[in-house]
N, C-alpha and C positions, 0 to 999 in steps of 0.2 A: 303085290300087296292087293288085298280085297277091299275095294272101296266101300262096298256095303256094309262090311264088318266093321269097318273104320268109322264110318258114320254112327253105327248103332253104338259102338264103344265109347265113341266122343260124347253122344248125348246120354250114355249111361253114367259115365264119369261126371259129366257136366252137371247132371241133375244132383248127384249126391254131393258135389262140391257146392253148388248152389243153395242147396238145402243147409248145409252148414254154415255157409257164408251169411245167408239170410235169417238165421235163427236168432232167437232173442239172447242178449248177452249172458244172462244169467242161466240160461238153459243149454247154451252151446256144447257145453262139456257132455252133457246128457244125449244130445243129438249126435254128436260125434261118436260116442260109444254104442250108440243105436245103428248108426251107419256104416260102422266098421264092417259087421257081417256082411251087409249088402256089397260093399266094396270087395271084400275078399270072394264073394261069390262071383263077381264080375271078372276078377283076376283068375279065379279057378277055371271059370267058362272058357276064357281066352287061352290059358295054358292047356286045358284038355283037348282043345281043337286046334292046337299049334297056330295060334293067331298072337304070339308073343310079341312080334313086331308091331302089329296093328294096335295092340293093347298099350304099348309103350308110346306110340305117335298118338293114339286118341286120348291117353291121359295129358300127354303135353299139349294138345289141341284145346282140351276141356280146361286146363289150367289157365292158358293164355285167353281163352274166351271170358272164363270167369273174372279173370284180371281186368280184363277190358270192360266187362260189366260193372265191376266196382269202381273202376276209374270214372266211367261216364255216368253211371247211374247211383251206384252204391254210396258213394261218398256224400253226395247231395240229398240222398233221402235214405237217412240211417234207419235201422230198424227201431220200431217202437218198443216201448215197455209195455207188459200186459197190465201193468199198474195204472197206465195212462189211458186204457181204453174206457170209453164212456158210451153206455147204450142209451140211445135216445128212446125216452118214453118210460124208462125205468125210474121208479120213485125210491130214491135212496134216503 
């Protein structure tokens, strides 16, 4: 098992999962639909280079790391709504 590819795939899958996890609730479906092609490109790359085992382990590690992020940080700091953003110095 190639450790360098494993780290690369774990980071790639982790970024995709983190972007879905930390997106705004009403925009999460759109973000998911936009990131599915990115996910498929990562899987295609792994399969074309015969890194299927590394891709599976990398996805599992990325899922576990995102779960740990959600447990320790995400639950206590939920994603805000774009309606609640206030710009300082803007006269409304």
